[in-house]
N, C-alpha and C positions, 0 to 999 in steps of 0.2 A: 226312219221307219221303226216299228215296234213288232216284236214277235209275240206269240200267244203266251209265252212264259214270263212276260213283264220285263223284257230286255230291249232297250232302245239302242239302235246303231245309227250313227251319223258320220258323214264325211264333210269336213269343214270347207265351206266355199267363201267364207267371210273372214279374212285374217284380222288379227288384233283383238278379238273379243276375249274377255276373261272367261275362264272355264265355268265358274259358278253361274255367271249371267247367261252364258250360252246354254247350259243345261236347263236352267229355269225357263228360258224362252222356248226351247225345243220340246220339252216334256209337258204335255197338257196338265193343268191343275197343280203344277209344282211351283212353290214359292222359291225365292232365292235362298232364304234361310234353310228350307228343306233340301235344296240342291247342295248347299254347303255341308249339311250333315251327311248326305249321301257320299260326298267326296271324302269327307273326313273319315267315314266308316269304311272306305275302300270299295264302295259300290260303283265308282266311276273310274274308267281307265282311258288313257290317251295313248294310242298306238300300242296297246297291250300293257301299259304300265300305269300304276296309280300316280296321281298328281295332286298339286295344291290348288286350292280354289282360285288363287291369283294368277295361275298360269295363263300366258297369252297364247292363244291358238294360232296356228298357221294353216294356210291352204293345204288341203289334202290330209290333215290330221284325222285319224279315225277315233271317234269318241263312242264309248260303250257305256250305257247307263243301265244298271240292274236295279230294279225296284224290288226290294225284299217283300215277302208276303206280309200283309197287315197283321199286327198282333191282335189278340182277342179283344172284342169290344166290351163295353160295360156289361156286367151281369144283368140278365133279364129275369123277371118274375116267373116262377114255375110252381104249379100246384103240387108240391111235394109235401106229404104229411109229416109233421113233427110235433113233439109234445112241449108245451109251454108250462113250466113249473111255477113261474112267478113273472109278473109284468107290472111296471109302473111307468111314469112319464119319462124315466131316464134309461131304463134297461129291461132286458128280458133274461131270465134264466131258463135255458132250454135243456131238454134231455135228448141228446143226439143219439140216433141209432147207429149201430155199427154198419159199415159199408157206405156211409154217406160222407164224402169229403167236405171239409169246412168251406173252402173257397175254390174258385176256378184256378186251374194251373195246367201246364202242359200234360196231356193225357186225359184230363177231365175238364174240358172248357165249360161245361154246364152240369145240371143235375147235382148241385151242391147245396149245402145248408144256406149259403148266401142267396141262391136262387129261391129257395123255399121262404126265407125271411122276407124277401122282396114281394112275395105274394101276400104276406101278412101286413107289412108296413109299406107305406107309399114311398119311403126313401130311408136310407141309412147314412150316417154321417161319414164324411171324408176322413180317413185315417192316414192319408199319405200314400195309400196304395189303392188304385181304382178297383182292384179285384178283391179287396178285403175290407169293404166298408163296414164299420161298426164292430169289427173283430178286436177283442181285447186280448184274448189268448186262444189257443187252438188245441184240438185233440187230433190224433192220427185218424185216418179214414176208418180203420178197423178197431178203434177204441170207442166204446160207448160211454154215455154218461153226461154229467152236468157241465154246461158251458155258459159263460157270461157274454152278452152282446149289448153294446151301448147303442142308445137311440139318438144321442146328440153328441156334439163335439165336447162339451163340458164334461158330460158323464164319462166319455171315453178317456179324457185326460185324468180324471179323478181315479177311475178304476185302474188305468194303466200304472198310475203312481203307486197304488196299493200293491200291485204285482211287483213293481220294481223294488219296493221297500219290504217285500216278503211278508206283508201283513194279511195276506189272503190265506185262508185254510183250504188246502187241497188234499183230499184223501181218496185213494183208489183201492178197490178190492181186486186182488191178483192171486191167481193160482199158479204155483210153481211145482216143478217136479223135484221130489226129495223131501226128507223129514228135516226141515230147517230148525236148527237150534243155534243160539239161545232164543227164547220166545220174544225178545225185543233186541233191537240193535240199530246201529247207524252205519251205513256204507258211505265212506268218504273217499272219492278217487276222481281225478280229473278225466274228463271225456273230450275226445277229439276225433277227427277222421281216422278211420282204420287205415294204416299205411299200406296194408296188403289188399284191402277192398275199399276203394274210395267212395263207394255208394253206401258204406256202412259206417257206424260210429263204434268206438271202442274205448276202454280204459287205456290211457296212455301215460307216458312218463311225465313227471312234473315239468312244467314249462312248455309242454307240447299240446296241452288241451286247456279247457276251462274248468275251474273248480266246480265240483258237483257233490251234493250231499243228499242222501236218501235215508229216511227213517222208516223202520218197519216194525210191525207187531203181529205176532201169530194170532189168527182168529181160531183156526182149527187144523188139526192134523187129520188127514183122511188117507188111510192106507199109506202109500209111498208118495203122497202129495201134501202140500201145505197151502192153506188159504190164508192170505195175508191182508192186513190193512197197511198200505204204504203211503207215506207222505213225502213227496219230493220237496225239499227246501229250496232247491234251485230248479230252473226250468230248461235243462239242456235237452237237445234233440235225442229222443229215444232213451231218456235217462233211466227210467225204471227198468226197462228191458235190458239195457246194457249193464247196469249195476248188478242186477240179480243174476244174470248170466256169468258175470265176472267172478262172483263168489260161489259158483257151482250150482245154483238153483234157478235154471232157466224157466221162463214163462211158458206155460202150456199153450199150444196152438200158435206160437209165434214162429213164422217161417224163416225169419232172419236171424234171431239170436236164441230162440228157444227150442222146444221139442214139439214134434207133430202130435196131433190128437186124432183118434179115429172118429170122434163124434163132434169135433169142433173145427170150424173152418176159418177161424180168426183167433187172435191172441186173447187169452182170458185176462182182460184189462178193462176195468169199468170205473169211471170217475163217479164215486158214490157219495161224496160229501164236498160241499163248497160253501165257504163262509167269507163274508166281506162286509164292509161298511157302506150303507146306502149313501150315494152322492147327495141326496136331497136333505137328509137329516143327520148323517153320521152314525145312525144306529147300526149296530152289528147284527147281521142276520145270517142264518145258516140253513142250508137246504140239503136234503138227502134223496138218493135214488136207489131203489132196490135192484138186485141183479135182474137183467132181462131174461126172457125164457130160454135162450140158447145157452147162457152160462149156468142157469139153474139146472138144465138138463145135463150139462157136462159134470156137475157135481154129483147128480144122481147116478151117472154112469160109472163113476169111480168109487162110489160108496160100497 
């Protein structure tokens, strides 16, 4: 019998059957391979204990099978507006708005850039992750600006190789709290999980994180704030925000590593420039994106 919660309970009346075969026969629509995976993952118990697929059952054994909730299905097209800066047969350069997650994940299974892209294209190439088709790199949900999306497997491989070799130009406009000097500099410090807050990243000791390097240039000093152009040479999680916070100049509006802003409800972080070689010809191209209205207003508010 099965409960409404996806739990099957059986009492064995046919001795000698293998556990995996018994589960597959008793649970509708379940293959033997699927039964073996459920057993291996600990979702099947015999008399209250986990067991091996090859276990021979005896009369009176109590078998419980818990079917875990299905994972998210493939992303579906959604008519979400987004701006295309450039498009050819291999790729798109899009200007992602803040507040839009790049791909489905726990907490936001839909309403993402992927869903929007699928309303523009009939399909996106398989990149090894069914929830991230076509994605070459990503931006945080609350970071705006330029992103590359591949339209076929070959272009995805070529563009991914450029990122791996660090031949892609990535520049961000970032507002930090404080009068940052000198006007140019490089922050080089390893980044890893914060040992005190496991959901955060932090600058950590050598050997405990991954090497990270960030170049910055002052664009303008505005009262007790500094507008920067920042180029991350590596691509670590939250790299720009972590590095700037570590040197004492936190990103404005960043709720995790930075300082709050009365007029800004997300981090002042915008992917403003993106350069790479076209897969079709090898020609180097570069695109720019100006500050969106909310970040322009934040600058006016502190001027």
